[in-house]
N, C-alpha and C positions, 0 to 999 in steps of 0.2 A: 197470815200468809207465812209459809215456810219456803224459803228460796235458796237456790244454790246453782252452781254451774257444773256441767257434766264433762267439760274438757279438762285436760291436764297438760303440763309442759312436756316437751320431748325428753327422751332418755339418751340421745346421741352424746357420745363422749364421756358417759358416766360409768363408773365401775360398780355395777349392781352385783350383789352376791346371791340374789334370788331373782327369778324371772319377773321383770317389772310389770308385765301385763297379765300376771296370774296371781291369785291370792295365796299367800303363804302364811300359815298360822305357826307362831313360835312363841312360847312363853306368854300366852294370853295376849299376844300382839298380832295384828294383821299387817303384813308387809306387802307393798306393791305401789306402783306409781299412782299417786292420787289418793292413797288410803286416808290421808288427813285432809288434803286439799283437792277436792273435797267430797270424794265418793263415799267416805265413811259416813258423813252426815246424811247424804242422800239415801244410803242403804238403811240407816236408822229410821229415817222418816218413812220410807216405803214399808219397812217392817212394822211400823207402828200404825199403819193405815187401818188394819182390822180393829185395833183398840179404839181408834178415833171413831170408826163407824158404829161401834157398840155403845158409845157414850151419848147421852142426851146433850149435845152441844148447844151452848147458849148463842153461838154465832157461827156462821159458815167458816170452814177451814179450807184454804186453797193451797195447793202445791204449785210452785212456779220454778221450773228448771230452765236455765238458759245454756248457751253454747258460746265458744270462742271468747270466754272471759279473759284468758291468759294473753290474748293478742289485741286487747283494746276494748274489752267489754262490748263486743259487736252484737252478740246474740240477744242481750237484754234490751236493746233499743226498741225493738218491735213490741216487747212486753210493756215498756214504759209508755209507748204511744197508745197501746191498748188500754192501759189503766187511765191515762188522761182522758180518753174518749168514753170510758165507762162511767155510768152514773153511780155505780157502787165502788167505793174506794176502800182499800184495806185499812182497818183500824190500827193494825200494827204488822210489822214484818220482821221475822228473824232470819238472818242470812248466816248459814252455818260455816263460815270460814273458821279455820283453826285458831283458837285463842287460849288453849290450855284451860278452857272453861272459865275464863275471866270475861265478865260482861264488857263488851265494847260498845260504846254509845255514839261514837263519831269517827270520822276519818277525813283526811284532806281531800280536796278536789285535785284533779289532774288534767293538764292539757299537754298533748304531745304534738309537735309540729315538725314539718320538713321544710327547710329553706333550700332553694335552688338558685345559684348564682350563675348567670350566663354571661360570659365575657367574650373576648376575641383572641383567638390563637395566632401566634406568629413565632418565628425563630427567636430564641432568647437573645441573639446578638442584636435584635431590633426590638427589644422589650417595650420601649415607649410607644411603639406602633400598635401594641396589643392592649387588651384589658385582662389583667391577671385575676381570674375568678377566685383563686385561693386567697389572694391578698385581700380582696373585698369581703370574702367570707370571714376572714380573720377579723376584719374591722367589725363585722356584725357580731361575731362571737365575743369580742371585747365589750361591745355595747351591752350584750346580754348579761355579761358579768356585772356591769354597773347596775343594770336593771334588777338583777338578783339581789344586790346589796340593798337597793331601795325596798324591795319586797320584804327583806329580812328585818326591816325596822319595826314592822308590826308583829307583836308578840302575843302568844296565847300559851300559858304554862300548862294547859291541859294536853298539849301535843308534844311529841318528841321527834325531831327538834321543835322548839316552840315558835317556829316561824316558817314562812313559805320558802321553798328552795327552787333554784333554777339551775339546770346543768345541761351541757351538750354531751351526748353519748356516742354519736357515730358521725364520721366525716369521710367523704370520698372526693377525690379530685386529682386532676393532672394525668398526663400520659407519659411524659419523659422530662428529664431535667433540662434539656435544651429547647423545650417548647413552652411558651407562655400558656398556662392552662386555660382552656376555653370554658370549662365548667367546673363547678364544685357544689357539692350537696352535703348538708349536715342536718342531723335530727337533734332536737332539744325538747326538754320537758320541763314543765312547771308543776310542782306539787304545792298547792296553796291552801292556806287556812280557809275554813268555810265562809268566814265573814269578809274575805278579801276578794275584791273584784279585779279581774285581770284586764279589763277593758283599757284602763289608762296605760298599763304596761305594753299591751299590744299596739295601742295607738302611737305610743312613743317609738316603738320599734319600727312600725310601718312608716312613720314619718321620717325617721332617720334614713331608712332604706330608699324611700321614694324621693326624698329631698337631696340631702348632701351626697349620698353615694351614687345614685343613678345619674344625677347631674354631671358628676365627674366621669362616670363610665361612658355615658352617651356622648360626651364631648369627643371621645375617641372612636366609639363604635355605636352608632344609633340603634343597632339591634340588641344591645346589651340589656339585660333584664335581671330583676330579683323577684322571685315569687315565694309565697308561703302557702303550704298546704297542710290542713289539719290531718293528723293520723288517728287520734282518739281524744275523747274528752268526756269527763264525767264530773258532776258537781261534788263539792264537799257536803258532808252531812254532820249534824250535831243534834242529838236528841237530848231531852231534859232528863238528867239522871234522877230527878225528884218526882218524875211522873209515875202514875199508877203502873204503867207498863214496865218501867224500870224496876219497880218493886217486885213485880212478878218475875222478871228476868233474874234478879238477884236471888230470889227464892229458888227458882229452878236450877240455877247454876251453883247454888249454895255458896255464893260469894258476893260481897258488896264492894269488892275491889274493882270499881269501874275504871275503864281505860279507854283511850282513843286510838290505840295501836294494837293490831293483831299480832299474835306470836309468829315466830318463824316456824313453818311446819316441820314436823318430824317425819321420818320415813315410814312410820308405822302408827296405827291407831290402837288404842287399848280395847280389849274385850272384857276387861274387869268391870263388874258392876259398880256404879257410883255409890 
């Protein structure tokens, strides 16, 4: 199976010197949004279809293209469900993300979540009568930092960094300085090693929120609440670099420098023959 995603990231606020949604050829390079990530791969695959059809294939070859990968791998989920229900499973799959032709045999898993803290607003002169949603969100973020330190204790030198990471990336809350904030919302993500289960981390986080924090919040405002909503999730993967498939991949890529991290994509893809 040859697989890739058809969507690209936006161009808003970027200083392009060529039309981003038109192909520009310059010095044997193709310039345009997504030329490496990853329309270049898809174009190569489609261009090779006549050659595939002309060969006596030993096994079926499937093309699998998804959408909305850049916003949480949304499009591939129905494909995964289809493969689970199918009696015929792929023997191997090559995903053409940009790697500078270095074979990549693994990646970390990811969980992205949104936490919403609902407190009680009041004038800041009477702050004890309210429930400050930002302050309770800060307590949760502090606990996430501690959980991240625990996750980082498990190491795998094949990855960079060689441990799981947890970080808060977006936060919104409050209406005015003289109003105790009624609500606060923040997004966080965990990028974890394939062998690491996130269930203990999530259980501790939910237990802290439902126990210590909500007990304190609802003593002032019974309607106070803390909720967690998943934004996206995909598992970590780690293939055997000593497998037969890995040998084929090294031969095709003309490289045995296996990695677990893909390259940062360039703005152009090469048209020069390998």
